[in-house]
ChimeraX commands (.cxc) that place a marker at each C-alpha (Angstrom):
marker #1 position 42.11,89.38,106.13 radius 0.5
marker #1 position 43.62,90.58,103.03 radius 0.5
marker #1 position 41.82,93.48,100.93 radius 0.5
marker #1 position 42.76,94.24,97.61 radius 0.5
marker #1 position 42.49,96.69,94.45 radius 0.5
marker #1 position 44.08,96.40,90.78 radius 0.5
marker #1 position 46.27,100.25,89.88 radius 0.5
marker #1 position 47.42,100.14,86.15 radius 0.5
marker #1 position 50.76,101.55,85.84 radius 0.5
marker #1 position 52.34,103.07,83.36 radius 0.5
marker #1 position 54.38,98.81,82.71 radius 0.5
marker #1 position 51.69,97.51,83.29 radius 0.5
marker #1 position 48.89,96.15,86.05 radius 0.5
marker #1 position 49.45,96.14,89.71 radius 0.5
marker #1 position 47.66,94.27,92.05 radius 0.5
marker #1 position 47.78,95.81,95.53 radius 0.5
marker #1 position 46.69,94.25,99.02 radius 0.5
marker #1 position 46.91,95.09,102.39 radius 0.5
marker #1 position 46.52,93.26,106.27 radius 0.5
marker #1 position 45.05,95.89,108.67 radius 0.5
marker #1 position 47.88,96.99,109.58 radius 0.5
marker #1 position 49.73,98.00,106.08 radius 0.5
marker #1 position 50.09,97.46,102.38 radius 0.5
marker #1 position 51.53,93.62,102.40 radius 0.5
marker #1 position 51.62,93.43,98.74 radius 0.5
marker #1 position 52.52,94.99,95.50 radius 0.5
marker #1 position 52.76,92.87,92.04 radius 0.5
marker #1 position 52.87,93.76,88.32 radius 0.5
marker #1 position 50.51,91.58,86.36 radius 0.5
marker #1 position 52.37,88.26,85.48 radius 0.5
marker #1 position 55.83,88.64,87.53 radius 0.5
marker #1 position 57.24,86.28,89.76 radius 0.5
marker #1 position 56.49,85.41,92.76 radius 0.5
marker #1 position 52.91,86.65,91.88 radius 0.5
marker #1 position 50.06,85.72,94.95 radius 0.5
marker #1 position 48.84,82.14,92.75 radius 0.5
marker #1 position 45.25,82.24,95.61 radius 0.5
marker #1 position 43.53,85.48,96.55 radius 0.5
marker #1 position 39.97,83.24,97.19 radius 0.5
marker #1 position 39.99,84.67,101.12 radius 0.5
marker #1 position 41.11,88.46,99.80 radius 0.5
marker #1 position 38.10,91.09,99.83 radius 0.5
marker #1 position 38.32,93.59,96.63 radius 0.5
marker #1 position 37.81,96.67,98.70 radius 0.5
marker #1 position 38.69,100.20,96.58 radius 0.5
marker #1 position 37.56,102.52,99.48 radius 0.5
marker #1 position 40.34,100.73,100.96 radius 0.5
marker #1 position 42.24,104.61,103.10 radius 0.5
marker #1 position 45.84,102.15,102.82 radius 0.5
marker #1 position 44.83,101.15,99.04 radius 0.5
marker #1 position 44.24,104.32,97.86 radius 0.5
marker #1 position 46.86,105.70,98.93 radius 0.5
marker #1 position 49.50,103.72,97.56 radius 0.5
marker #1 position 47.60,104.32,94.84 radius 0.5
marker #1 position 47.73,108.09,95.54 radius 0.5
marker #1 position 51.94,107.89,96.04 radius 0.5
marker #1 position 52.48,105.38,93.75 radius 0.5
marker #1 position 50.81,107.53,90.84 radius 0.5
marker #1 position 53.00,110.38,92.27 radius 0.5
marker #1 position 56.03,108.40,91.94 radius 0.5
marker #1 position 55.67,107.89,88.48 radius 0.5
marker #1 position 54.53,111.26,87.25 radius 0.5
marker #1 position 57.53,112.03,89.11 radius 0.5
marker #1 position 56.69,113.86,91.74 radius 0.5
marker #1 position 57.39,111.88,94.68 radius 0.5
marker #1 position 61.19,110.29,95.63 radius 0.5
marker #1 position 59.95,108.64,99.46 radius 0.5
marker #1 position 56.50,106.86,100.32 radius 0.5
marker #1 position 54.81,106.92,103.28 radius 0.5
marker #1 position 51.84,104.57,103.48 radius 0.5
marker #1 position 51.83,101.74,105.61 radius 0.5
marker #1 position 53.37,98.61,105.72 radius 0.5
marker #1 position 53.19,94.74,106.60 radius 0.5
marker #1 position 54.58,92.52,104.45 radius 0.5
marker #1 position 55.22,88.70,105.40 radius 0.5
marker #1 position 58.74,87.20,105.46 radius 0.5
marker #1 position 61.13,85.83,107.87 radius 0.5
marker #1 position 63.77,87.92,109.48 radius 0.5
marker #1 position 66.24,87.91,107.40 radius 0.5
marker #1 position 64.18,88.35,104.78 radius 0.5
marker #1 position 62.88,92.06,106.85 radius 0.5
marker #1 position 66.39,92.64,107.35 radius 0.5
marker #1 position 67.20,93.02,103.78 radius 0.5
marker #1 position 64.04,94.75,103.05 radius 0.5
marker #1 position 64.44,97.23,105.53 radius 0.5
marker #1 position 67.85,97.51,103.74 radius 0.5
marker #1 position 66.82,98.31,100.60 radius 0.5
marker #1 position 64.32,100.68,101.88 radius 0.5
marker #1 position 67.22,102.45,102.68 radius 0.5
marker #1 position 68.16,103.28,99.01 radius 0.5
marker #1 position 68.35,106.62,97.88 radius 0.5
marker #1 position 66.15,107.56,95.20 radius 0.5
marker #1 position 67.88,107.73,91.90 radius 0.5
marker #1 position 70.70,105.78,93.66 radius 0.5
marker #1 position 71.19,101.76,93.02 radius 0.5
marker #1 position 74.35,99.37,95.22 radius 0.5
marker #1 position 75.01,95.84,94.97 radius 0.5
marker #1 position 73.74,93.14,96.12 radius 0.5
marker #1 position 76.53,92.50,98.42 radius 0.5
marker #1 position 76.72,95.85,100.15 radius 0.5
marker #1 position 72.83,95.05,100.05 radius 0.5
marker #1 position 74.12,91.99,102.32 radius 0.5
marker #1 position 76.60,94.68,104.06 radius 0.5
marker #1 position 74.12,96.64,105.53 radius 0.5
marker #1 position 71.18,94.01,106.43 radius 0.5
marker #1 position 74.29,92.93,108.39 radius 0.5
marker #1 position 75.34,89.55,106.94 radius 0.5
marker #1 position 78.73,90.97,105.31 radius 0.5
marker #1 position 80.01,87.89,102.63 radius 0.5
marker #1 position 75.83,86.62,102.05 radius 0.5
marker #1 position 75.15,88.95,98.64 radius 0.5
marker #1 position 73.45,85.77,96.98 radius 0.5
marker #1 position 71.17,85.30,100.34 radius 0.5
marker #1 position 70.33,88.82,100.20 radius 0.5
marker #1 position 69.50,88.54,96.37 radius 0.5
marker #1 position 66.92,86.27,97.29 radius 0.5
marker #1 position 65.23,88.06,99.69 radius 0.5
marker #1 position 65.32,90.90,97.42 radius 0.5
marker #1 position 63.75,88.54,94.89 radius 0.5
marker #1 position 60.61,87.37,97.65 radius 0.5
marker #1 position 60.10,91.51,98.03 radius 0.5
marker #1 position 56.63,91.16,98.38 radius 0.5
marker #1 position 55.77,95.33,97.54 radius 0.5
marker #1 position 58.28,95.93,94.42 radius 0.5
marker #1 position 58.46,99.81,93.97 radius 0.5
marker #1 position 57.79,101.16,97.28 radius 0.5
marker #1 position 60.36,98.77,98.84 radius 0.5
marker #1 position 62.69,99.69,96.07 radius 0.5
marker #1 position 64.68,96.53,94.89 radius 0.5
marker #1 position 64.42,97.50,91.56 radius 0.5
marker #1 position 67.35,99.86,92.62 radius 0.5
marker #1 position 69.67,96.62,93.45 radius 0.5
marker #1 position 72.24,95.78,90.92 radius 0.5
marker #1 position 75.24,93.56,90.12 radius 0.5
marker #1 position 78.61,93.97,91.19 radius 0.5
marker #1 position 80.02,95.34,87.81 radius 0.5
marker #1 position 76.88,97.89,87.68 radius 0.5
marker #1 position 74.66,95.53,85.61 radius 0.5
marker #1 position 70.42,94.69,85.78 radius 0.5
marker #1 position 70.03,91.73,87.28 radius 0.5
marker #1 position 67.50,90.50,88.37 radius 0.5
marker #1 position 64.10,91.64,89.11 radius 0.5
marker #1 position 60.18,89.91,89.73 radius 0.5
marker #1 position 58.84,92.67,87.66 radius 0.5
marker #1 position 61.18,91.60,84.81 radius 0.5
marker #1 position 64.06,93.50,83.37 radius 0.5
marker #1 position 62.46,95.87,80.83 radius 0.5
marker #1 position 60.67,97.56,84.08 radius 0.5
marker #1 position 63.57,97.70,85.92 radius 0.5
marker #1 position 65.42,99.80,83.82 radius 0.5
marker #1 position 62.56,101.54,82.61 radius 0.5
marker #1 position 62.26,101.93,86.26 radius 0.5
marker #1 position 66.02,103.49,86.91 radius 0.5
marker #1 position 65.75,105.66,83.69 radius 0.5
marker #1 position 62.63,107.23,85.46 radius 0.5
marker #1 position 64.96,107.84,88.83 radius 0.5
marker #1 position 67.52,109.08,86.75 radius 0.5
marker #1 position 65.69,111.92,85.16 radius 0.5
marker #1 position 66.67,109.83,81.68 radius 0.5
marker #1 position 63.47,109.46,80.56 radius 0.5
marker #1 position 59.59,110.01,81.31 radius 0.5
marker #1 position 58.09,106.97,82.17 radius 0.5
marker #1 position 54.87,107.26,80.80 radius 0.5
marker #1 position 56.31,107.40,76.95 radius 0.5
marker #1 position 57.26,103.81,77.54 radius 0.5
marker #1 position 54.91,101.40,76.58 radius 0.5
marker #1 position 53.40,98.97,78.78 radius 0.5
marker #1 position 54.06,95.12,78.55 radius 0.5
marker #1 position 51.59,94.13,76.95 radius 0.5
marker #1 position 49.69,89.93,76.86 radius 0.5
marker #1 position 46.58,88.15,75.88 radius 0.5
marker #1 position 43.52,88.13,78.08 radius 0.5
marker #1 position 44.57,84.26,77.68 radius 0.5
marker #1 position 48.02,85.06,79.55 radius 0.5
marker #1 position 46.69,87.77,81.68 radius 0.5
marker #1 position 44.05,85.21,83.19 radius 0.5
marker #1 position 46.25,82.20,83.64 radius 0.5
marker #1 position 48.05,84.32,85.63 radius 0.5
marker #1 position 46.64,86.47,88.18 radius 0.5
marker #1 position 45.14,84.85,91.39 radius 0.5
marker #1 position 41.39,83.20,91.69 radius 0.5
marker #1 position 40.34,86.86,93.48 radius 0.5
marker #1 position 37.42,87.40,94.44 radius 0.5
marker #1 position 35.53,90.57,92.44 radius 0.5
marker link #1:1,2 radius 0.2
marker link #1:2,3 radius 0.2
marker link #1:3,4 radius 0.2
marker link #1:4,5 radius 0.2
marker link #1:5,6 radius 0.2
marker link #1:6,7 radius 0.2
marker link #1:7,8 radius 0.2
marker link #1:8,9 radius 0.2
marker link #1:9,10 radius 0.2
marker link #1:10,11 radius 0.2
marker link #1:11,12 radius 0.2
marker link #1:12,13 radius 0.2
marker link #1:13,14 radius 0.2
marker link #1:14,15 radius 0.2
marker link #1:15,16 radius 0.2
marker link #1:16,17 radius 0.2
marker link #1:17,18 radius 0.2
marker link #1:18,19 radius 0.2
marker link #1:19,20 radius 0.2
marker link #1:20,21 radius 0.2
marker link #1:21,22 radius 0.2
marker link #1:22,23 radius 0.2
marker link #1:23,24 radius 0.2
marker link #1:24,25 radius 0.2
marker link #1:25,26 radius 0.2
marker link #1:26,27 radius 0.2
marker link #1:27,28 radius 0.2
marker link #1:28,29 radius 0.2
marker link #1:29,30 radius 0.2
marker link #1:30,31 radius 0.2
marker link #1:31,32 radius 0.2
marker link #1:32,33 radius 0.2
marker link #1:33,34 radius 0.2
marker link #1:34,35 radius 0.2
marker link #1:35,36 radius 0.2
marker link #1:36,37 radius 0.2
marker link #1:37,38 radius 0.2
marker link #1:38,39 radius 0.2
marker link #1:39,40 radius 0.2
marker link #1:40,41 radius 0.2
marker link #1:41,42 radius 0.2
marker link #1:42,43 radius 0.2
marker link #1:43,44 radius 0.2
marker link #1:44,45 radius 0.2
marker link #1:45,46 radius 0.2
marker link #1:46,47 radius 0.2
marker link #1:47,48 radius 0.2
marker link #1:48,49 radius 0.2
marker link #1:49,50 radius 0.2
marker link #1:50,51 radius 0.2
marker link #1:51,52 radius 0.2
marker link #1:52,53 radius 0.2
marker link #1:53,54 radius 0.2
marker link #1:54,55 radius 0.2
marker link #1:55,56 radius 0.2
marker link #1:56,57 radius 0.2
marker link #1:57,58 radius 0.2
marker link #1:58,59 radius 0.2
marker link #1:59,60 radius 0.2
marker link #1:60,61 radius 0.2
marker link #1:61,62 radius 0.2
marker link #1:62,63 radius 0.2
marker link #1:63,64 radius 0.2
marker link #1:64,65 radius 0.2
marker link #1:65,66 radius 0.2
marker link #1:66,67 radius 0.2
marker link #1:67,68 radius 0.2
marker link #1:68,69 radius 0.2
marker link #1:69,70 radius 0.2
marker link #1:70,71 radius 0.2
marker link #1:71,72 radius 0.2
marker link #1:72,73 radius 0.2
marker link #1:73,74 radius 0.2
marker link #1:74,75 radius 0.2
marker link #1:75,76 radius 0.2
marker link #1:76,77 radius 0.2
marker link #1:77,78 radius 0.2
marker link #1:78,79 radius 0.2
marker link #1:79,80 radius 0.2
marker link #1:80,81 radius 0.2
marker link #1:81,82 radius 0.2
marker link #1:82,83 radius 0.2
marker link #1:83,84 radius 0.2
marker link #1:84,85 radius 0.2
marker link #1:85,86 radius 0.2
marker link #1:86,87 radius 0.2
marker link #1:87,88 radius 0.2
marker link #1:88,89 radius 0.2
marker link #1:89,90 radius 0.2
marker link #1:90,91 radius 0.2
marker link #1:91,92 radius 0.2
marker link #1:92,93 radius 0.2
marker link #1:93,94 radius 0.2
marker link #1:94,95 radius 0.2
marker link #1:95,96 radius 0.2
marker link #1:96,97 radius 0.2
marker link #1:97,98 radius 0.2
marker link #1:98,99 radius 0.2
marker link #1:99,100 radius 0.2
marker link #1:100,101 radius 0.2
marker link #1:101,102 radius 0.2
marker link #1:102,103 radius 0.2
marker link #1:103,104 radius 0.2
marker link #1:104,105 radius 0.2
marker link #1:105,106 radius 0.2
marker link #1:106,107 radius 0.2
marker link #1:107,108 radius 0.2
marker link #1:108,109 radius 0.2
marker link #1:109,110 radius 0.2
marker link #1:110,111 radius 0.2
marker link #1:111,112 radius 0.2
marker link #1:112,113 radius 0.2
marker link #1:113,114 radius 0.2
marker link #1:114,115 radius 0.2
marker link #1:115,116 radius 0.2
marker link #1:116,117 radius 0.2
marker link #1:117,118 radius 0.2
marker link #1:118,119 radius 0.2
marker link #1:119,120 radius 0.2
marker link #1:120,121 radius 0.2
marker link #1:121,122 radius 0.2
marker link #1:122,123 radius 0.2
marker link #1:123,124 radius 0.2
marker link #1:124,125 radius 0.2
marker link #1:125,126 radius 0.2
marker link #1:126,127 radius 0.2
marker link #1:127,128 radius 0.2
marker link #1:128,129 radius 0.2
marker link #1:129,130 radius 0.2
marker link #1:130,131 radius 0.2
marker link #1:131,132 radius 0.2
marker link #1:132,133 radius 0.2
marker link #1:133,134 radius 0.2
marker link #1:134,135 radius 0.2
marker link #1:135,136 radius 0.2
marker link #1:136,137 radius 0.2
marker link #1:137,138 radius 0.2
marker link #1:138,139 radius 0.2
marker link #1:139,140 radius 0.2
marker link #1:140,141 radius 0.2
marker link #1:141,142 radius 0.2
marker link #1:142,143 radius 0.2
marker link #1:143,144 radius 0.2
marker link #1:144,145 radius 0.2
marker link #1:145,146 radius 0.2
marker link #1:146,147 radius 0.2
marker link #1:147,148 radius 0.2
marker link #1:148,149 radius 0.2
marker link #1:149,150 radius 0.2
marker link #1:150,151 radius 0.2
marker link #1:151,152 radius 0.2
marker link #1:152,153 radius 0.2
marker link #1:153,154 radius 0.2
marker link #1:154,155 radius 0.2
marker link #1:155,156 radius 0.2
marker link #1:156,157 radius 0.2
marker link #1:157,158 radius 0.2
marker link #1:158,159 radius 0.2
marker link #1:159,160 radius 0.2
marker link #1:160,161 radius 0.2
marker link #1:161,162 radius 0.2
marker link #1:162,163 radius 0.2
marker link #1:163,164 radius 0.2
marker link #1:164,165 radius 0.2
marker link #1:165,166 radius 0.2
marker link #1:166,167 radius 0.2
marker link #1:167,168 radius 0.2
marker link #1:168,169 radius 0.2
marker link #1:169,170 radius 0.2
marker link #1:170,171 radius 0.2
marker link #1:171,172 radius 0.2
marker link #1:172,173 radius 0.2
marker link #1:173,174 radius 0.2
marker link #1:174,175 radius 0.2
marker link #1:175,176 radius 0.2
marker link #1:176,177 radius 0.2
marker link #1:177,178 radius 0.2
marker link #1:178,179 radius 0.2
marker link #1:179,180 radius 0.2
marker link #1:180,181 radius 0.2
marker link #1:181,182 radius 0.2
marker link #1:182,183 radius 0.2
marker link #1:183,184 radius 0.2
view
């Protein structure tokens, strides 16, 4: 059974999902690989893991949290897990290239594969895939959108308060068409 709740971030609504073992998903509304069907999910605003995740995200966005402590339980292949573990080792305010990420994940020379695994990271922000950049330092790929990636990196660099940026907006019908079918 999966449980879910919603969190209103400075950059739009985030869907949080959890299993009994840990946080399984952190998805910006409309992001690539947003869950398509949550018909067997149950909304639980009192779930301790979801409450902890929301509290930690709030602290992150306010600039007071640099590492997350919520238990994680993402679904993925062994290779994806190796990449996500390597991503988790990239410190607050730091960036590394996809090539370096592949090396740290034990797959030197497989930057594209590491990039594909990064794109499938179901726990954005908490597993900080926004800290992975192109070999030349350019911002490349982010399932939540490059504007969000840029804003998260700027927050971590102390360049601007994330709350001062307007959240990307979408019409109600656009949001409804992208939202998973979740019981309310």
